[in-house]
C-alpha positions in Angstrom: 133.6 167.0 50.3 135.2 170.4 49.5 138.7 170.9 50.9 140.0 173.9 52.7 142.2 174.7 49.7 139.1 174.6 47.4 137.2 176.9 49.7 140.1 179.4 49.9 140.6 179.2 46.1 136.9 180.0 45.6 137.2 183.0 47.9 140.4 184.1 46.0 139.2 183.6 42.5 135.5 184.4 42.9 133.7 187.6 43.7 133.2 188.7 47.3 130.3 186.7 48.7 128.4 186.6 52.0 127.9 182.8 52.0 129.6 180.8 54.7 132.0 177.9 54.1 129.3 175.3 54.5 127.2 176.9 51.6 130.3 177.3 49.4 131.4 173.7 50.2 128.0 172.4 49.2 128.2 174.4 46.0 131.6 172.9 45.2 130.3 169.4 45.9 127.3 170.0 43.7 128.9 171.7 40.7 132.7 171.2 41.1 135.2 173.9 41.6 135.0 175.6 38.2 131.2 175.2 38.2 131.0 176.9 41.6 133.1 179.8 40.3 130.9 180.1 37.2 127.8 180.2 39.4 129.3 182.9 41.7 130.4 185.0 38.7 127.0 184.6 37.0 125.4 185.8 40.2 127.6 188.8 40.3 126.9 189.5 36.6 123.1 189.5 37.4 123.6 191.8 40.3 125.5 194.3 38.1 123.4 194.2 35.0 121.7 197.5 35.8 124.9 199.5 35.8 125.3 201.9 32.9 128.1 204.2 31.6 127.9 207.7 32.9 129.3 210.8 31.2 128.9 214.2 32.8 130.9 217.4 33.2 133.8 216.1 31.1 134.3 212.9 33.1 133.0 209.4 32.4 132.6 206.2 34.3 132.4 202.9 32.4 130.2 201.1 35.0 129.0 198.6 32.4 132.5 197.1 32.4 131.8 195.5 35.8 129.0 193.5 34.3 131.0 192.7 31.2 133.9 191.4 33.1 131.7 189.3 35.5 130.0 187.8 32.4 133.3 187.0 30.8 134.6 185.3 33.9 131.3 183.3 34.3 131.6 182.1 30.7 135.3 181.2 31.2 134.7 179.1 34.3 131.5 177.6 32.7 133.6 176.4 29.8 136.2 174.9 32.2 133.5 173.2 34.1 131.9 171.8 30.9 135.3 170.4 29.8 135.6 168.6 33.2 132.1 167.2 33.1 131.5 163.6 32.2 130.1 162.9 28.8 126.4 163.5 28.6 126.3 165.9 31.6 125.4 169.4 30.6 124.9 172.6 32.6 123.4 175.9 31.5 123.6 179.5 32.6 121.3 182.4 32.1 122.4 184.8 29.4 122.3 188.6 29.7 123.1 191.5 27.5 124.2 195.1 28.0 121.6 197.8 28.4 121.4 200.1 25.4 120.2 203.6 26.0 
């Protein structure tokens, strides 16, 4: 059963989510704390995969960095979750790549 500290930690370290504490607690119970963080950051990475860099009128916005950072955090927490997992238990995540235009 997820503790109040774990739920608050998930809200502090993870992306902003609309799920209630019950859904987040179930995610922690299923995947562990770092696994839940990896899942939330992977979800954010998939939500931001369509963002591209924009350059116009002498200014630029590096929108693809949002996706890059979310992917990096998902990988980091996935590695931490894998290190905590008992031997023989594996988890997988979808892989994405930046859009080239």
